[in-house]
Structures are given as C-alpha cells and as structure tokens.
ZAMARGU-4260 file (C-alpha; in steps of 0.2 Angstrom, whole numbers, plus 5000, padded with zeros to 4 digits):
<rodrens>
0) 5055/5068/4940 | 5057/5081/4954 | 5044/5090/4967 | 5049/5107/4968 | 5042/5118/4981
5) 5045/5137/4985 | 5041/5137/5004 | 5043/5127/5019 | 5030/5114/5025 | 5019/5119/5036
10) 5010/5103/5038 | 5011/5083/5037 | 5004/5083/5022 | 5016/5095/5014 | 5034/5087/5021
15) 5045/5078/5009 | 5045/5058/5011 | 5062/5048/5010 | 5062/5029/5014 | 5071/5012/5013
20) 5057/5003/5016 | 5062/5002/5035 | 5066/5019/5040 | 5058/5034/5035 | 5058/5053/5036
25) 5048/5066/5032 | 5058/5081/5029 | 5049/5100/5032 | 5061/5110/5025 | 5060/5125/5038
30) 5072/5140/5038 | 5076/5144/5056 | 5070/5127/5062 | 5070/5111/5052 | 5061/5096/5058
35) 5063/5078/5053 | 5050/5066/5058 | 5057/5048/5058 | 5049/5031/5057 | 5053/5012/5058
40) 5041/5004/5050 | 5044/4989/5064 | 5039/5002/5078 | 5021/4998/5082 | 5012/4995/5100
45) 5008/4979/5110 | 5015/4962/5108 | 5011/4945/5100 | 4993/4939/5110 | 4977/4927/5106
50) 4966/4937/5098 | 4955/4922/5094 | 4938/4917/5100 | 4933/4900/5106 | 4916/4904/5108
55) 4911/4910/5092 | 4907/4893/5084 | 4893/4890/5094 | 4886/4906/5086 | 4888/4900/5067
60) 4872/4890/5066 | 4862/4903/5077 | 4867/4917/5066 | 4861/4908/5050 | 4845/4903/5059
65) 4842/4921/5064 | 4843/4927/5044 | 4833/4912/5038 | 4818/4917/5048 | 4822/4935/5043
70) 4828/4942/5060 | 4842/4954/5053 | 4844/4962/5070 | 4847/4947/5081 | 4859/4941/5066
75) 4870/4956/5070 | 4870/4957/5087 | 4875/4937/5087 | 4889/4943/5074 | 4895/4954/5086
80) 4899/4941/5099 | 4909/4931/5088 | 4921/4947/5088 | 4937/4951/5099 | 4950/4963/5102
85) 4955/4978/5091 | 4974/4976/5083 | 4988/4987/5089 | 4994/5004/5081 | 5011/5009/5071
90) 5020/5022/5081 | 5031/5037/5077 | 5049/5033/5082 | 5054/5051/5084 | 5059/5068/5077
95) 5076/5076/5075 | 5076/5096/5077 | 5088/5108/5068 | 5088/5125/5074 | 5100/5137/5063
100) 5105/5154/5071 | 5098/5163/5057 | 5082/5173/5055 | 5067/5168/5044 | 5072/5182/5030
105) 5076/5170/5016 | 5079/5172/4997 | 5078/5161/4984 | 5069/5148/4995 | 5069/5129/4986
110) 5064/5114/4993 | 5065/5099/4980 | 5060/5079/4982 | 5071/5070/4968 | 5060/5055/4966
115) 5073/5048/4954 | 5088/5049/4966 | 5077/5048/4981 | 5084/5064/4989 | 5078/5079/4997
120) 5087/5095/4994 | 5081/5113/5003 | 5091/5128/4999 | 5090/5147/5002 | 5099/5163/5003
125) 5102/5174/5018 | 5114/5190/5018 | 5121/5183/5002 | 5128/5165/5009 | 5119/5151/5002
130) 5112/5137/5015 | 5109/5121/5009 | 5103/5105/5015 | 5103/5087/5008 | 5094/5072/5016
135) 5093/5053/5007 | 5089/5037/5018 | 5099/5026/5011 | 5093/5004/5009 | 5113/4999/5006
140) 5120/5006/5023 | 5102/5007/5033 | 5103/5024/5038 | 5096/5042/5037 | 5110/5057/5032
145) 5109/5075/5031 | 5123/5085/5025 | 5121/5105/5028 | 5133/5116/5021 | 5134/5136/5019
150) 5143/5144/5002 | 5153/5156/5013 | 5167/5145/5027 | 5160/5146/5044 | 5143/5151/5042
155) 5135/5137/5048 | 5129/5137/5068 | 5113/5127/5073 | 5109/5116/5087 | 5100/5100/5086
160) 5089/5090/5096 | 5081/5072/5098 | 5065/5070/5104 | 5050/5057/5104 | 5034/5053/5110
165) 5042/5037/5118 | 5057/5044/5121 | 5064/5039/5139 | 5085/5044/5138 | 5094/5055/5128
170) 5114/5051/5132 | 5131/5054/5125 | 5137/5037/5119 | 5154/5044/5112 | 5162/5059/5103
175) 5149/5067/5092 | 5137/5054/5096 | 5121/5055/5104 | 5110/5039/5107 | 5092/5040/5111
180) 5080/5026/5118 | 5063/5023/5121 | 5049/5011/5124 | 5033/5008/5114 | 5014/5007/5124
185) 5010/4990/5127 | 4993/4995/5121 | 4985/5009/5111 | 4966/5009/5107 | 4961/5014/5089
190) 4959/5034/5085 | 4940/5032/5084 | 4938/5023/5100 | 4931/5035/5115 | 4941/5027/5130
195) 4947/5034/5144 | 4965/5027/5145 | 4968/5024/5127 | 4988/5024/5128 | 4995/5010/5140
200) 5013/5011/5144 | 5022/4995/5155 | 5026/5001/5173 | 5043/4994/5171 | 5056/4997/5161
205) 5055/4979/5156 | 5037/4976/5154 | 5027/4974/5139 | 5031/4985/5124 | 5044/4987/5110
210) 5061/4997/5113 | 5070/5005/5102 | 5087/5015/5101 | 5094/5028/5089 | 5110/5037/5086
215) 5115/5053/5079 | 5132/5056/5074 | 5139/5072/5069 | 5155/5073/5056 | 5163/5091/5054
220) 5179/5096/5043 | 5180/5113/5050 | 5171/5123/5067 | 5165/5116/5082 | 5155/5103/5089
225) 5147/5103/5107 | 5138/5086/5112 | 5128/5087/5127 | 5111/5078/5134 | 5102/5092/5129
230) 5109/5089/5110 | 5122/5093/5099 | 5129/5113/5095 | 5137/5118/5079 | 5148/5133/5078
235) 5158/5140/5064 | 5157/5126/5052 | 5156/5125/5034 | 5149/5108/5030 | 5142/5095/5043
240) 5136/5078/5041 | 5123/5072/5051 | 5120/5051/5051 | 5105/5043/5059 | 5104/5025/5062
245) 5091/5016/5071 | 5082/4999/5077 | 5070/4992/5087 | 5068/4975/5096 | 5057/4968/5085
250) 5060/4951/5081 | 5047/4942/5073 | 5029/4943/5073 | 5027/4928/5085 | 5040/4934/5095
255) 5038/4947/5112 | 5047/4962/5109 | 5051/4964/5126 | 5056/4946/5134 | 5061/4939/5117
260) 5067/4955/5107 | 5081/4961/5096 | 5096/4970/5104 | 5091/4985/5097 | 5104/4996/5105
265) 5118/4986/5098 | 5110/4984/5081 | 5108/5003/5079 | 5127/5003/5085 | 5131/4990/5072
270) 5124/5001/5059 | 5134/5016/5064 | 5150/5007/5066 | 5149/5000/5046 | 5147/5020/5041
275) 5165/5024/5049 | 5175/5031/5036 | 5164/5033/5022 | 5163/5050/5016 | 5146/5059/5011
280) 5151/5057/4994 | 5152/5039/4994 | 5135/5037/5005 | 5127/5047/4993 | 5134/5037/4977
285) 5128/5019/4985 | 5113/5026/4990 | 5108/5035/4971 | 5112/5020/4961 | 5103/5008/4971
290) 5087/5018/4969 | 5089/5023/4953 | 5091/5004/4947 | 5072/5003/4951 | 5065/5019/4947
295) 5074/5021/4930 | 5064/5004/4925 | 5050/5015/4921 | 5047/5030/4912 | 5031/5039/4907
300) 5028/5056/4897 | 5011/5062/4893 | 5012/5076/4879 | 5027/5086/4876 | 5042/5084/4888
305) 5039/5095/4902 | 5050/5110/4906 | 5058/5113/4923 | 5045/5119/4935 | 5040/5119/4954
310) 5025/5110/4960 | 5016/5126/4959 | 5017/5129/4939 | 5012/5110/4939 | 4998/5112/4950
315) 4992/5130/4940 | 4996/5122/4922 | 4985/5107/4927 | 4969/5117/4934 | 4970/5131/4919
320) 4972/5119/4905 | 4973/5101/4910 | 4991/5102/4905 | 4996/5081/4906 | 5014/5083/4915
325) 5004/5084/4932 | 4998/5066/4927 | 5013/5058/4923 | 5023/5064/4939 | 5011/5058/4952
330) 5011/5042/4942 | 5029/5041/4948 | 5024/5048/4964 | 5017/5032/4967 | 5031/5022/4962
335) 5042/5032/4972 | 5032/5029/4988 | 5035/5009/4983 | 5051/5011/4982 | 5052/5021/4998
340) 5043/5011/5009 | 5043/4992/5003 | 5061/4984/5001 | 5065/4967/5003 | 5066/4964/5023
345) 5054/4977/5027 | 5037/4976/5033 | 5023/4979/5020 | 5016/4996/5017 | 5004/5000/5029
350) 4988/5014/5028 | 5001/5028/5029 | 5016/5019/5020 | 5030/5022/5034 | 5027/5038/5038
355) 5016/5042/5053 | 5017/5056/5067 | 5003/5051/5077 | 5005/5040/5095 | 4986/5038/5089
360) 4985/5038/5069 | 4970/5037/5058 | 4962/5019/5058 | 4978/5015/5069 | 4988/5016/5054
365) 4985/4996/5051 | 4984/4985/5037 | 4966/4987/5032 | 4965/4970/5022 | 4947/4973/5013
370) 4955/4984/4999 | 4966/4997/5007 | 4982/4987/5009 | 4979/4979/4993 | 4977/4993/4984
375) 4994/4999/4990 | 5003/4986/4980 | 4992/4986/4964 | 5004/4996/4953 | 5020/4985/4961
380) 5020/4972/4946 | 5015/4984/4931 | 5028/4998/4938 | 5040/4984/4937 | 5045/4984/4955
385) 5042/4966/4958 | 5053/4965/4972 | 5045/4979/4980 | 5030/4967/4982 | 5039/4956/4991
390) 5036/4962/5009 | 5017/4960/5006 | 5017/4942/5000 | 5028/4937/5016 | 5017/4947/5026
395) 5004/4936/5022 | 5012/4921/5023 | 5015/4925/5041 | 4997/4929/5043 | 4992/4913/5036
400) 5001/4905/5052 | 4992/4915/5063 | 4976/4914/5052 | 4975/4895/5053 | 4973/4895/5071
405) 4959/4906/5068 | 4950/4896/5057 | 4953/4882/5070 | 4947/4890/5084 | 4933/4902/5077
410) 4926/4892/5064 | 4932/4872/5067 | 4938/4874/5049 | 4955/4868/5040 | 4965/4880/5031
415) 4968/4899/5036 | 4960/4915/5035 | 4960/4934/5039 | 4947/4948/5041 | 4947/4965/5040
420) 4963/4973/5050 | 4979/4965/5053 | 4995/4972/5062 | 5013/4967/5063 | 5007/4953/5074
425) 4999/4946/5062 | 4981/4950/5070 | 4972/4936/5059 | 4954/4936/5069 | 4939/4949/5068
430) 4941/4964/5079 | 4927/4976/5085 | 4929/4970/5103 | 4912/4963/5104 | 4903/4980/5099
435) 4910/4985/5080 | 4899/4984/5066 | 4900/4967/5058 | 4902/4975/5040 | 4919/4979/5045
440) 4926/4969/5060 | 4918/4950/5055 | 4923/4955/5036 | 4930/4937/5032 | 4940/4937/5015
445) 4954/4948/5017 | 4965/4931/5017 | 4958/4928/5001 | 4958/4943/4994 | 4976/4944/4997
450) 4980/4929/4990 | 4976/4937/4973 | 4993/4947/4975 | 5002/4928/4976 | 4993/4925/4958
455) 4997/4942/4949 | 5017/4939/4956 | 5016/4925/4945 | 5007/4931/4932 | 5020/4945/4928
460) 5035/4936/4934 | 5032/4918/4926 | 5041/4912/4940 | 5036/4893/4943 | 5047/4889/4958
465) 5037/4904/4967 | 5020/4896/4960 | 5026/4879/4968 | 5035/4883/4984 | 5025/4900/4990
470) 5006/4901/4980 | 5002/4883/4980 | 5003/4882/4999 | 4994/4897/5001 | 4980/4894/4989
475) 4979/4878/4995 | 4975/4883/5014 | 4965/4895/5009 | 4953/4884/4999 | 4953/4871/5012
480) 4945/4884/5024 | 4933/4889/5011 | 4927/4871/5007 | 4924/4868/5026 | 4914/4885/5029
485) 4903/4884/5014 | 4888/4875/5011 | 4872/4871/5001 | 4857/4881/5002 | 4839/4873/4999
490) 4842/4878/4979 | 4856/4870/4977 | 4867/4882/4977 | 4886/4883/4986 | 4884/4897/4999
495) 4894/4904/5015 | 4880/4901/5031 | 4882/4920/5029 | 4892/4934/5026 | 4894/4955/5023
500) 4899/4967/5012 | 4915/4976/5016 | 4908/4991/5025 | 4892/4994/5017 | 4876/4995/5027
505) 4859/4989/5019 | 4842/4993/5024 | 4827/4981/5025 | 4809/4984/5017 | 4805/4986/5038
510) 4817/5000/5037 | 4832/4991/5049 | 4850/4995/5043 | 4858/4981/5046 | 4875/4972/5040
515) 4875/4953/5039 | 4866/4943/5026 | 4865/4924/5020 | 4875/4930/5003 | 4884/4944/4995
520) 4891/4947/4978 | 4907/4951/4985 | 4907/4932/4991 | 4902/4926/4973 | 4918/4936/4967
525) 4930/4932/4981 | 4928/4911/4980 | 4926/4911/4961 | 4945/4921/4960 | 4950/4909/4972
530) 4946/4893/4966 | 4950/4897/4948 | 4967/4902/4953 | 4970/4887/4964 | 4965/4876/4948
535) 4974/4886/4936 | 4990/4883/4949 | 4986/4864/4950 | 4986/4863/4930 | 5001/4873/4928
540) 5010/4860/4941 | 5001/4846/4935 | 4994/4842/4953 | 4978/4831/4954 | 4969/4826/4969
545) 4953/4825/4979 | 4955/4844/4983 | 4955/4848/4965 | 4941/4837/4962 | 4931/4846/4974
550) 4936/4863/4971 | 4932/4860/4950 | 4914/4855/4959 | 4910/4866/4971 | 4915/4879/4956
555) 4901/4876/4946 | 4888/4875/4960 | 4893/4894/4968 | 4878/4905/4968 | 4878/4916/4952
560) 4880/4934/4950 | 4863/4944/4950 | 4858/4959/4942 | 4843/4970/4954 | 4829/4978/4946
565) 4841/4995/4945 | 4851/4984/4933 | 4867/4985/4943 | 4878/4970/4951 | 4867/4963/4966
570) 4877/4967/4983 | 4865/4956/4994 | 4858/4941/4988 | 4844/4942/5000 | 4827/4949/4991
575) 4824/4968/4995 | 4840/4972/5004 | 4851/4987/4997 | 4859/5001/5001 | 4848/5015/5008
580) 4848/5032/5000 | 4859/5042/4996 | 4870/5028/4995 | 4888/5027/5004 | 4898/5029/4988
585) 4911/5020/4997 | 4917/5001/4995 | 4910/4992/4978 | 4916/4976/4986 | 4903/4965/4974
590) 4915/4972/4958 | 4929/4965/4966 | 4928/4951/4951 | 4930/4965/4937 | 4944/4974/4946
595) 4956/4969/4954 | 4950/4951/4949 | 4947/4947/4931 | 4934/4932/4932 | 4919/4943/4931
600) 4924/4952/4915 | 4930/4935/4909 | 4912/4927/4908 | 4910/4937/4895 | 4892/4942/4896
605) 4886/4959/4890 | 4873/4958/4904 | 4885/4958/4917 | 4898/4971/4910 | 4883/4982/4908
610) 4879/4980/4927 | 4895/4982/4932 | 4893/5000/4924 | 4877/5005/4930 | 4885/4999/4948
615) 4896/5013/4945 | 4885/5025/4939 | 4874/5024/4954 | 4888/5023/4967 | 4900/5035/4959
620) 4911/5045/4958 | 4918/5039/4978 | 4918/5051/4992 | 4933/5045/4998 | 4952/5048/4989
625) 4954/5029/4989 | 4938/5025/4981 | 4943/5037/4967 | 4959/5028/4963 | 4950/5009/4963
630) 4937/5019/4951 | 4951/5025/4939 | 4954/5005/4937 | 4936/4999/4936 | 4932/5012/4922
635) 4949/5009/4913 | 4943/4989/4914 | 4924/4997/4906 | 4936/5004/4892 | 4929/5021/4896
640) 4942/5033/4894 | 4933/5048/4898 | 4926/5041/4915 | 4943/5035/4920 | 4951/5051/4917
645) 4938/5061/4926 | 4941/5050/4941 | 4961/5052/4938 | 4956/5072/4937 | 4945/5073/4954
650) 4961/5066/4962 | 4974/5077/4952 | 4963/5094/4958 | 4966/5090/4974 | 4984/5096/4975
655) 4988/5110/4982 | 5004/5120/4977 | 5013/5113/4991 | 5007/5097/4995 | 5014/5079/4993
660) 5000/5070/4999 | 4984/5079/5002 | 4975/5067/5012 | 4972/5074/5029 | 4973/5056/5036
665) 4989/5053/5026 | 4985/5036/5018 | 4995/5033/5002 | 4981/5022/4997 | 4973/5035/4983
670) 4991/5036/4976 | 4993/5019/4973 | 4977/5016/4966 | 4981/5031/4954 | 4995/5023/4949
675) 4988/5008/4944 | 4975/5016/4936 | 4985/5026/4925 | 4994/5008/4919 | 4977/5001/4917
680) 4972/5014/4906 | 4988/5013/4894 | 4989/4995/4895 | 4979/4979/4901 | 4985/4961/4900
685) 4972/4952/4911 | 4965/4942/4897 | 4971/4926/4888 | 4966/4918/4867 | 4958/4902/4865
690) 4975/4895/4866 | 4981/4901/4881 | 4992/4915/4876 | 4991/4933/4885 | 4980/4946/4876
695) 4990/4963/4878 | 4980/4977/4874 | 4988/4994/4870 | 4977/5012/4874 | 4962/5003/4880
700) 4956/5020/4889 | 4966/5034/4881 | 4958/5051/4884 | 4961/5067/4874 | 4971/5074/4885
705) 4984/5061/4883 | 4983/5060/4865 | 5003/5060/4864 | 5015/5052/4874 | 5028/5036/4877
710) 5026/5023/4890 | 5044/5012/4892 | 5048/4997/4905 | 5030/4995/4909 | 5028/4976/4914
715) 5013/4966/4906 | 5006/4948/4912 | 5014/4932/4903 | 5030/4941/4908 | 5032/4954/4895
720) 5041/4971/4896 | 5034/4986/4884 | 5040/5001/4877 | 5028/5010/4867 | 5026/5028/4858
725) 5009/5036/4852 | 5004/5052/4845 | 4988/5058/4841 | 4981/5043/4850 | 4988/5029/4838
730) 5003/5019/4843 | 5018/5022/4832 | 5032/5012/4840 | 5030/4994/4850 | 5044/4985/4856
735) 5041/4971/4869 | 5051/4959/4878 | 5051/4942/4883 | 5058/4942/4902 | 5055/4924/4903
740) 5067/4910/4896 | 5054/4902/4886 | 5048/4906/4867 | 5030/4914/4870 | 5016/4919/4859
745) 5005/4934/4862 | 4992/4943/4853 | 4993/4963/4853 | 4976/4974/4851 | 4983/4988/4843
750) 4978/5002/4835 | 4960/4991/4831 | 4971/4978/4824 | 4975/4962/4831 | 4994/4955/4829
755) 5000/4940/4834 | 5020/4937/4838 | 5030/4925/4843 | 5044/4932/4856 | 5059/4920/4860
760) 5063/4920/4876 | 5075/4935/4884 | 5072/4945/4866 | 5064/4958/4862 | 5052/4960/4847
765) 5047/4976/4838 | 5030/4973/4835 | 5026/4993/4827
</rodrens>
C-alpha cells in the first residue's frame, strides 16, 4: 500500500498528499529545495451574508407562463432574475520551504507515500551521506511533523522559510519558534469570471476576512539553530524535527470570522504547547496507530500479491498487460483520501479534497452539490469509513438551516432546499449573479440529492437513533419544501412549476439552445428517491401523520419516466427537446435513480433498464474524469463488467509514472467515484426481497482481468461486513459478519445460486 516515485514532484498533481481532515500538506520531495504546501480546511474567503433574493417569488408564475407558451428564451432570462451572488473560495494557508546546502547530484532517490500509515518519506544519497525526511499530519495531536536526518553526524545544513499569498507578518515567538499570521480576502470571484478586481482584501487589519496563525518549531539534538524574521537556519545537525500547528478564526458557518472569530493565535499556540516533551517516535506512533485503525479495515488484492515496485513499475505494467495491481492500489488511494481529508470535526471534502495552492482555484474549490460533493462520499460506507462520512452529514444539516431561509425568501415555501454551489458559509441560494446559465445556477435539487447520504448512512449502519434524531428531521424539511413547490399539471401529474437538468443544454426544434423546462427526468429521480426514503423512514420509526399521507398521495401521482424515440431515458419532458449533437458527454442526472439512487432500478421494468443502457451508450463515455467515475458505477449496476472495467481502465491509463492525481484542476471526485465503482463491481446490496431482507450480490460485474482476488472488510447495506476470496471468477470463500445487535436474514446471490442465511447480531457466518 505504498506509492513510490523515483523523482521529485514538478507540479501540484505530483505532490504527495497528507492530512488529518482539517490540516493538509502537499510534499514535493525536492532535493535541494523542498516545498510543502499547507492547508486548513476552514480557511476560506468571505464571511456569512444573506444571499437570498426576495424578488425571486414574483418571477415564479412568469417563468411557468413563458414555458407554457413555448417561450424558452424568456423563461431563461426570467430565471436569471431569480439568482444571487457567487459563493466564496477555498484558500491556501501557506507554504513551508526548506533549502538544503547540498547540490542536486543525488543518487538512490525515492519518495514514498505509505497509505497504510499516512506517512511520506523522501530519501537520497549525496557523497555517501543518506538524507531522509519523514512527514505526517496527525489527527490525535493536530499538527504537521517532518523529521530530517542524515546518516553521517552533523551533515544537515538548511534554511526554512514560511510564506503565503495571504501572509502579513512573520515574527519570532520564542526560542526556535516562528509565528506567521495572515488574513484571507474579504471576497474572491470564481476563477471562471473575467473581472477587474477579483480578489478583494479588507483595508484595515480588523476588517472583513478570516485570520490565521501558523507556528513553526524546530527541535534539534545537536547542531545550531538560528531563528530570525527571515526564517530558521540549521547548521551541522544530524536529526531535526519540524512541528507546524495552524488555526483560523473560523467560528462557525453563521459567525463572522473577523468580528466573532475564534482566537486563532491562541488556539495554534495551545496545539503547539501540547506537543512539549513529546518525541518524534511518540508522535509518529500516535499518528500511525490512529491512521491504520481506519485504513486497515479493508483489504483488496486483485490477481496475485503485487511485488514491491515504484509507481513507474505499476503504471508500465498496467499499460503493457493490464496487470490489476494498479487497479487495487488506486482503489485504496480513494480510501486514503477520505481518511486524510475528512475526519470528525473537520469540514467535508471540497472539489480538491483539502489540498489547494490557488487563491482563485478552479471552480472556487467549493462544494458543487449537483454531483461532485456527493461523489466524494460514495465510497465512505462501503469502504468501512462511516466516521469519515460525518463531516458531510453535519455540513448538510447546517446547510439546511440556511436552506430554510432560502425556501421562505426565494420560493415562499416551508422546509429547506439548496442549489448548485455551497461554501463554508453554507450558501444555499442560487448563484450566477443574475447572468449565470440556469442549467447550473438555478438547479434547486442539491439539498434533496445530499439527503441521500443520510439514508445511505442508515442503510449501512442500521443506526435507528441516527435515523430518528438526524435523518428524519432532514428528510421532513426537504419533503415539506417539495410538497409546497410541486403542482398538478393539466394531465393530473405532480410536477415542478419549472426546472432544469444539471449543466445540460437542450436544443429546441427552432434551434434555440436553452436550459429551463417544465419537468425533467432528474426531477422524477430526485423526488421519487426523497419520498420513498421518507416513507420508509416513517415506517421504521412508526410515524404516521398528515405529511406521511400527503407524500404517499404525491408519490403515486408523480410524472413517470419517459423513453424517447432513440430508446433512452428522456431528459426533458417537453416534446422536441434534446441535447444538441454532438451531445454534452457529462452529467446524466436523469439516471440518478439508477445510481447513486436505487428506485429506478427497483421498478423492475426491463424497458427502463434498457433505456438506461441506451442513454449511457449515446452519451458515453464521458469527457471528464469525474464522469468516467460515475459511469463505472452505472455500468456496474447494469451488471456489465466489460463496460464498467472500460471506464475504470480509461482513468487508470491517465496515470503517469510521477502522478498522484492527474486531474489538472486537482478535483478528487473522479478518484472517489472510481473507488466506489470498484466496490460496486464486486459487491452490490441495494436490493431487498419480498420480506424486506437485504440481498447481497457477489461479483456482479467482475471483469476477466480481475478473475482472481480477495476483498476483506467491505461493508454492505443491512449492517453486514464481507470477507470474500475468488478464483477464476468463482467465489471460493465467503464470510459475513452482522455488525448490528439484531439477528438478520440475508439473501446471497453468489456463483449463480441463491443462499439465505440468518446471522445473529455481532456474529459471523461462513456462507461458503
């Protein structure tokens, strides 16, 4: 479980990533000049504000009237009047630079990310001296550590500097201790906007914007350490430990970080003070014990056990003969990113995880909740990392607080909703600044889609307290909004007054390329999933009231899916609307009910399943990395091993011998979609039998390239944990644990047979 490289990183996509959920580091591994990019997941531009648009309700009947007249041009223009300001951007915290006194002429160079331990090592030999750096980011001790050492005493000579785009001061705080302080911009425009003044700072130190403080401490057993306001100089040392702590003034999504902010300086100093007297070995052990406890829960081996080698060897072997070792390694890279980037108490993973070097990052490095944020968490439950799911669940609960104000102000509705973009301030209103394309700016199903995560967490954990205390209130609010928003059309179907299909453009028979429509396949999927999840929750919790009855009625009157003349699921329900050719090959949001949802597939209509396949054939493969990740899962649900593997193969082929994340904008969603997709190819558990027992299907989409392997510790819905060995495509050993306290019957589809087992709570069953 190591990514090993034979040369330093030259760009951000090659840097080795570390994290404890909150703090992130990107280690480049330079020989003469080491660069470590620093991040704190709380460090964003801007402050809380009111993004809602009180003028929006007046346009609701106007948009519908325009659509009923067939005036799509007017409908789009009116939709833009319902928009509001753009959200804010995730910011880089700073940069740690180490300049060694030796030259670049190194031998035996190696840099390694040990995913099992969450540790990066860099080593090389110069003039017979071995130089080694060991770095990690600790969750138990909330700090970043790097130890530098030389094999020959007194050979370490280097200078350290702290810098950053937002750094305002650097001072000596104490012996061997530097403090850097800075302030985020009060506002940052998205990178895709062409604006004259995109980054705005407060004029005064006390003005708007989030503050931060970073401390750097040097601990040495020998040699000399000199600290100045320019940095730290180390001479003639053998072993030096660098410790970094950092905090921001973020004090909650609804509090001004400037006027009501936390004391970041004191918090960061407290973190450093807690490290006093602790050795590198003690810090290392605490970190690796904590990290391995999560990482070691799941093991995946495809083919024979891989021999040790560099990433170059893995990439070359895959491109030469499709050796499956790389596929298994990259599966675990997704789990690694979850552990490193999303821990209890942290923010959820954004578009770039927690690793960002840009002041104006691509797409603001925000939470894009029309697919990307959701995809980041697809592998959390199956990958046995339920704790790492918690930051997103808390985020959605807080988003719902602001979403209630948006529902009332923008739509005169009860409940809550969220749109296309969100940020650390939990922006829930439409963005676009009155000129954005409605297909993304006005998409209003982000909150409903995010509610899926609550149902999934319950499905995998069977935690009824969670279902009652957290999931039910969230579902209820989303349902209340939906019931207020939906109307009956002239055919008697329950539909939205108007909608869009996420980031998709239609062309009308007259040639107009537009966005707004009366109904969409995406809406059918979203409302069906929400209402059925809500009703099942009420059934489990034995809650029956007028809202329950209303949902049952509306569910039976929702407009159904339609199949168009090409045999695919219809994206826009109005006659004559379809994607222009060649079609946008990203976003198949009308297939949400097939994956990550399940209600479309549970309708058990062969015509709909065939239409899903036809949709993927016409629109695929995607021309973005994250879309390929989605398609792995969709084809796996279709039980099509060849197509699912092909999509995985397209991603694996993009790895170079030196890359960690080949995505130029550093989005990590493709990685998480890939990891979830591998699990979906090997284990599926979305279905139940006529008695409500979980059905677990083993190797439903196993490609011939993975004909032999094992998968231990993977989770399935119903509260089950699975260990499985297979050879030549046949499961040879299957051990299943019931992680709940109740006895459960479960149905296995394995090797073409159906096996039913009852497993007592907390016990294992040997199925095969």
